[in-house]
C-alpha positions in Angstrom: 79.7 100.4 73.7 77.8 101.7 76.7 74.2 102.8 76.7 74.1 106.0 78.7 70.4 106.9 78.3 67.3 106.0 76.3 65.0 108.7 75.0 61.4 107.3 74.7 59.1 108.5 71.9 57.1 110.5 74.4 60.3 112.5 75.3 61.0 110.8 78.6 64.7 110.1 79.3 65.9 106.9 81.1 69.3 107.8 82.4 71.7 104.9 83.1 69.0 102.3 82.1 69.0 98.9 83.8 70.5 96.1 81.7 67.0 94.4 81.5 65.3 97.5 80.1 63.3 96.6 77.0 64.0 98.7 73.9 61.0 100.0 72.0 60.7 100.7 68.3 60.8 104.5 68.6 63.6 104.7 71.2 66.7 106.7 70.6 69.9 105.5 72.3 72.5 107.8 73.7 75.7 105.8 73.7 79.4 106.0 74.4 81.8 104.0 72.3 84.2 103.9 69.4 83.0 105.2 66.1 83.4 101.7 64.6 81.1 100.2 67.3 78.4 102.8 66.8 78.5 102.4 63.0 78.3 98.7 63.4 75.1 99.0 65.4 73.6 101.5 62.9 74.1 99.0 60.1 72.8 95.9 61.8 69.1 96.6 62.3 
């Protein structure tokens, strides 16, 4: 799975984020990957 972008709680979009980018609690990830990979991430919080 590849993270294409991160939408911050304040609405900012980080396009093609650096691998060291720290995720925040309210972030929304925009990803590209198989359905199985996305569902796996959604169930392992």
